[in-house]
C-alpha positions, 0 to 999 in steps of 0.5 A, spaced: 205 673 836 211 673 833 213 666 833 206 664 831 207 668 825 213 665 823 211 658 824 205 660 819 210 663 814 214 657 814 208 652 813 206 656 807 212 656 804 213 648 805 206 647 801 208 652 795 215 648 794 211 641 795 206 643 790 211 645 785 215 639 786 208 635 784 207 640 778 214 638 776 213 631 777 206 631 773 209 635 767 204 640 768 208 646 767 211 643 760 204 642 758 202 649 759 208 652 755 207 648 749 199 650 749 201 657 750 206 656 744 201 652 739 198 656 734 191 658 734 187 654 728 184 658 723 176 658 723 173 657 716 169 662 713 161 661 713 159 659 706 153 663 704 146 659 703 144 657 696 137 660 694 132 655 695 127 655 689 120 655 693 117 650 687 122 645 689 121 645 696 113 644 695 111 636 695 104 637 692 104 634 685 098 639 684 099 646 680 099 652 685 093 656 684 095 664 683 091 668 688 087 674 685 089 681 686 083 686 685 088 692 687 092 691 681 086 692 676 085 699 678 092 701 679 091 705 672 085 709 674 087 710 681 091 717 682 097 715 686 099 720 691 106 723 691 110 722 698 111 729 700 118 730 703 120 734 709 121 741 707 119 740 700 117 746 696 110 746 693 108 749 686 104 755 687 098 757 682 099 764 679 093 768 680 090 772 674 092 779 677 099 777 678 104 779 672 110 777 670 115 782 668 120 780 662 128 781 663 128 787 658 122 791 662 126 789 669 132 792 666 129 798 664 125 800 670 132 799 674 136 803 669 130 809 670 131 808 678 138 808 678 138 815 674 133 818 678 138 816 684 144 819 681 141 825 679 135 827 684 137 824 691 141 828 695 148 825 697 147 826 704 141 821 704 143 814 704 139 810 698 138 804 694 135 801 689 130 795 689 127 791 684 121 787 686 119 780 685 113 776 686 114 774 693 115 782 695 108 784 692 104 778 690 105 773 696 109 772 702 110 780 702 117 780 706 122 785 703 129 784 705 134 790 705 141 790 703 145 788 709 150 793 707 145 799 708 142 796 714 149 795 718 151 803 716 144 806 717 139 802 721 138 799 728 139 792 730 133 792 734 126 791 731 123 798 730 117 801 726 119 805 720 115 810 716 114 809 709 113 815 705 111 816 698 112 821 693 105 824 694 106 825 702 102 819 704 105 815 710 105 807 711 108 804 718 112 798 717 116 793 722 123 793 720 126 786 723 134 788 724 136 781 726 133 778 719 134 785 715 127 786 712 120 789 712 115 785 714 108 788 717 105 794 714 109 793 707 103 789 704 099 795 705 104 799 701 105 794 696 097 793 695 095 801 695 101 802 690 099 796 686 106 794 685 108 789 680 113 784 678 119 788 675 118 794 678 124 798 681 123 802 687 128 807 690 129 807 698 131 814 700 133 815 708 131 822 710 130 821 717 133 815 722 127 811 721 123 814 715 124 812 708 122 816 702 120 811 696 120 812 689 116 807 684 118 806 677 113 801 673 116 796 669 110 793 666 106 798 662 099 798 664 093 799 659 098 801 654 102 806 657 108 808 653 105 804 647 104 808 640 096 807 639 094 806 632 090 812 629 082 809 628 079 809 622 074 814 620 067 812 620 063 811 614 070 810 610 068 803 608 061 805 606 063 811 601 068 806 598 062 801 597 058 807 594 063 809 589 064 801 587 056 800 586 056 807 582 061 804 577 058 798 577 051 801 575 055 805 569 058 799 566 051 796 566 048 801 563 053 802 557 053 794 556 045 795 556 046 801 551 050 797 546 046 791 546 040 795 545 042 798 539 043 792 534 036 790 536 033 797 534 037 797 527 034 790 526 027 792 528 027 798 523 030 794 517 024 789 518 019 795 518 022 797 512 021 791 508 
């Protein structure tokens, strides 16, 4: 076996040497080296195609007839619907009972609420002041709670909180700890107390899950807080008219007497003559 393998190796080496001699005689190795060293030719950049006029391509000598478009005649009359983007806010029409508080009314309500909180809420009861917006009392009915107040005083889970007004009436509302706000039940409280935009509320935590709510109105209802003008007494206009008419009658009588006197003198003279 060893002799057979050696003979095979010797034969393979002889073939390799013979092949090398043939390549050298033909000059294949030199040609391969020259091709490897030769630089690659630069490829020309493709030129942009010139725009073609469709009229020049057309071979017919007849004038081209324009196609009538019936859609263009009614574009101005037709209402074009606007494309609605994803997540775009739509405008909301305000209802008649929804009020809009001015900056002065809102600031006045907040000031009164802060004064009440400073002087009447016990220091041991955590509290905060919240100014009402339209999304709190007219639509949406989601009331967010300050994050600092939530972290210090309220649980992180979803619990039921009792809202107690100044008269002792109780309302159950759902507090969502993850979102830090009141959802279910707050709508009933807002509607029963007729809360409006600009009202300021003082929330006082009297128990772990009980809030006492003090309401301070921002917008005056039915002229509350306004000075009413005194009404005029009935019959005042009629008395002035009566006095004016009496004076006019006196003037008419005086003028009539002055006119009548010269006439009487003329008649007396005529009778004497």
